[in-house]
Short mmCIF file of the C-alpha atoms (twelve columns), coordinates in Angstrom:
data_MODEL
# 
_entry.id   MODEL 
# 
loop_
_atom_site.group_PDB 
_atom_site.id 
_atom_site.type_symbol 
_atom_site.label_atom_id 
_atom_site.label_alt_id 
_atom_site.label_comp_id 
_atom_site.label_asym_id 
_atom_site.label_seq_id 
_atom_site.Cartn_x 
_atom_site.Cartn_y 
_atom_site.Cartn_z 
_atom_site.pdbx_PDB_model_num 
ATOM 1   C CA . MET A 1   119.680 62.935 87.115  1 
ATOM 2   C CA . VAL A 2   116.548 65.744 87.908  1 
ATOM 3   C CA . GLN A 3   116.531 68.169 84.859  1 
ATOM 4   C CA . ILE A 4   115.793 71.743 86.097  1 
ATOM 5   C CA . GLY A 5   112.803 72.251 83.530  1 
ATOM 6   C CA . ASP A 6   111.462 69.136 85.479  1 
ATOM 7   C CA . VAL A 7   111.989 71.094 88.914  1 
ATOM 8   C CA . PHE A 8   109.911 74.164 87.521  1 
ATOM 9   C CA . GLU A 9   107.416 71.679 86.237  1 
ATOM 10  C CA . GLU A 10  106.621 70.204 89.698  1 
ATOM 11  C CA . MET A 11  106.720 73.636 91.459  1 
ATOM 12  C CA . ALA A 12  103.827 74.628 89.020  1 
ATOM 13  C CA . LYS A 13  101.931 71.494 90.220  1 
ATOM 14  C CA . HIS A 14  102.470 72.309 93.937  1 
ATOM 15  C CA . PHE A 15  101.811 75.825 93.664  1 
ATOM 16  C CA . LYS A 16  99.706  77.306 96.586  1 
ATOM 17  C CA . SER A 17  97.040  79.355 95.080  1 
ATOM 18  C CA . GLY A 18  95.986  80.738 98.455  1 
ATOM 19  C CA . ALA A 19  99.097  82.028 99.107  1 
ATOM 20  C CA . ALA A 20  98.826  84.101 96.046  1 
ATOM 21  C CA . THR A 21  95.263  85.812 96.422  1 
ATOM 22  C CA . GLY A 22  95.436  89.626 94.780  1 
ATOM 23  C CA . LEU A 23  98.658  89.218 93.145  1 
ATOM 24  C CA . ASN A 24  99.200  89.910 89.187  1 
ATOM 25  C CA . VAL A 25  102.898 89.409 89.042  1 
ATOM 26  C CA . ALA A 26  105.597 87.532 86.885  1 
ATOM 27  C CA . TYR A 27  108.774 85.878 88.710  1 
ATOM 28  C CA . GLN A 28  111.515 84.921 86.094  1 
ATOM 29  C CA . PHE A 29  114.338 82.592 86.976  1 
ATOM 30  C CA . ASN A 30  117.756 83.049 85.221  1 
ATOM 31  C CA . ILE A 31  119.730 79.661 85.231  1 
ATOM 32  C CA . SER A 32  123.122 79.979 84.298  1 
ATOM 33  C CA . GLY A 33  125.105 76.823 83.596  1 
ATOM 34  C CA . PRO A 34  124.938 73.137 81.802  1 
ATOM 35  C CA . GLN A 35  121.245 73.063 82.387  1 
ATOM 36  C CA . GLY A 36  120.447 76.549 82.279  1 
ATOM 37  C CA . GLY A 37  117.692 78.455 80.901  1 
ATOM 38  C CA . ILE A 38  114.981 80.745 81.527  1 
ATOM 39  C CA . TRP A 39  111.669 80.102 82.897  1 
ATOM 40  C CA . ALA A 40  108.792 82.310 84.427  1 
ATOM 41  C CA . PHE A 41  105.670 81.667 86.587  1 
ATOM 42  C CA . LYS A 42  102.907 84.272 85.722  1 
ATOM 43  C CA . ILE A 43  100.434 84.811 88.642  1 
ATOM 44  C CA . VAL A 44  97.348  86.367 87.985  1 
ATOM 45  C CA . ASN A 45  94.108  85.880 89.992  1 
ATOM 46  C CA . SER A 46  95.285  83.432 92.093  1 
ATOM 47  C CA . ALA A 47  96.377  81.118 89.127  1 
ATOM 48  C CA . CYS A 48  99.857  79.981 87.975  1 
ATOM 49  C CA . GLU A 49  100.928 79.643 84.412  1 
ATOM 50  C CA . LEU A 50  104.965 78.117 83.762  1 
ATOM 51  C CA . VAL A 51  106.239 80.180 80.701  1 
ATOM 52  C CA . LYS A 52  109.569 78.442 79.324  1 
ATOM 53  C CA . GLY A 53  111.486 81.192 77.828  1 
ATOM 54  C CA . GLY A 54  110.765 83.804 80.365  1 
ATOM 55  C CA . VAL A 55  108.338 86.745 79.720  1 
ATOM 56  C CA . ASP A 56  108.660 90.664 78.590  1 
ATOM 57  C CA . ALA A 57  108.669 92.490 82.028  1 
ATOM 58  C CA . PRO A 58  108.811 90.205 85.040  1 
ATOM 59  C CA . SER A 59  108.205 91.661 87.995  1 
ATOM 60  C CA . VAL A 60  110.731 90.009 90.023  1 
ATOM 61  C CA . GLU A 61  113.907 88.212 88.252  1 
ATOM 62  C CA . ILE A 62  116.143 85.513 90.199  1 
ATOM 63  C CA . SER A 63  119.407 84.731 88.737  1 
ATOM 64  C CA . LEU A 64  121.802 81.985 89.689  1 
ATOM 65  C CA . ALA A 65  123.712 78.784 88.467  1 
ATOM 66  C CA . ASP A 66  122.294 75.848 87.999  1 
ATOM 67  C CA . LYS A 67  124.205 73.867 91.003  1 
ATOM 68  C CA . ASP A 68  123.167 76.706 93.488  1 
ATOM 69  C CA . TRP A 69  119.115 76.367 92.130  1 
ATOM 70  C CA . MET A 70  119.360 72.656 92.520  1 
ATOM 71  C CA . ALA A 71  121.006 72.492 96.014  1 
ATOM 72  C CA . ILE A 72  118.443 75.132 96.928  1 
ATOM 73  C CA . ARG A 73  115.453 72.743 96.110  1 
ATOM 74  C CA . GLU A 74  117.190 69.784 97.355  1 
ATOM 75  C CA . GLY A 75  117.315 71.757 100.971 1 
ATOM 76  C CA . LYS A 76  121.171 71.840 100.490 1 
ATOM 77  C CA . LEU A 77  121.426 75.295 100.426 1 
ATOM 78  C CA . ASN A 78  119.238 78.237 102.232 1 
ATOM 79  C CA . SER A 79  118.235 80.676 99.808  1 
ATOM 80  C CA . GLN A 80  118.962 83.649 102.242 1 
ATOM 81  C CA . MET A 81  122.755 82.413 102.702 1 
ATOM 82  C CA . ALA A 82  122.844 82.110 98.583  1 
ATOM 83  C CA . PHE A 83  121.467 85.720 98.272  1 
ATOM 84  C CA . MET A 84  123.951 86.806 101.280 1 
ATOM 85  C CA . GLN A 85  126.854 85.007 99.591  1 
ATOM 86  C CA . GLY A 86  126.153 86.432 96.365  1 
ATOM 87  C CA . LYS A 87  125.262 83.043 94.425  1 
ATOM 88  C CA . LEU A 88  121.637 84.519 94.093  1 
ATOM 89  C CA . LYS A 89  120.769 87.562 92.933  1 
ATOM 90  C CA . ILE A 90  117.398 89.311 93.077  1 
ATOM 91  C CA . LYS A 91  116.341 92.161 90.602  1 
ATOM 92  C CA . GLY A 92  112.644 93.839 91.408  1 
ATOM 93  C CA . ASP A 93  110.321 93.894 94.311  1 
ATOM 94  C CA . MET A 94  112.180 92.582 97.104  1 
ATOM 95  C CA . ASN A 95  108.941 92.097 99.024  1 
ATOM 96  C CA . LEU A 96  107.042 89.702 96.017  1 
ATOM 97  C CA . ALA A 97  110.449 87.564 96.071  1 
ATOM 98  C CA . MET A 98  109.886 86.767 99.897  1 
ATOM 99  C CA . LYS A 99  106.871 85.344 99.091  1 
ATOM 100 C CA . LEU A 100 108.111 82.921 96.965  1 
ATOM 101 C CA . GLN A 101 108.566 80.396 99.355  1 
ATOM 102 C CA . SER A 102 104.788 80.304 100.709 1 
ATOM 103 C CA . MET A 103 103.446 80.199 97.163  1 
ATOM 104 C CA . PHE A 104 106.166 77.246 96.112  1 
ATOM 105 C CA . PRO A 105 107.200 75.176 99.294  1 
ATOM 106 C CA . ILE A 106 109.981 72.947 98.714  1 
ATOM 107 C CA . THR A 107 108.420 69.537 98.881  1 
# 
């Protein structure tokens, strides 16, 4: 069984730096449930750093259950649909949140 922490490690490996040009932001994921935890991506000068445990002042916070996060990553749940259904909550800059998919395409 794939662990959520492994998913974030894979995302960091497949980060598309060209999509992050000029950004100085932090995306934090607050995952609830048995596999839950907090992970953040600090993006500065087109470089990405995965931070387990999160950061102090994220630009965007994304909160959802572990099963919904895995369903999104596996292509079984559309993130926009999850948002509209209230399964995925976003706090912070919505424009930045929308850039996530171009920086971390689902592989």
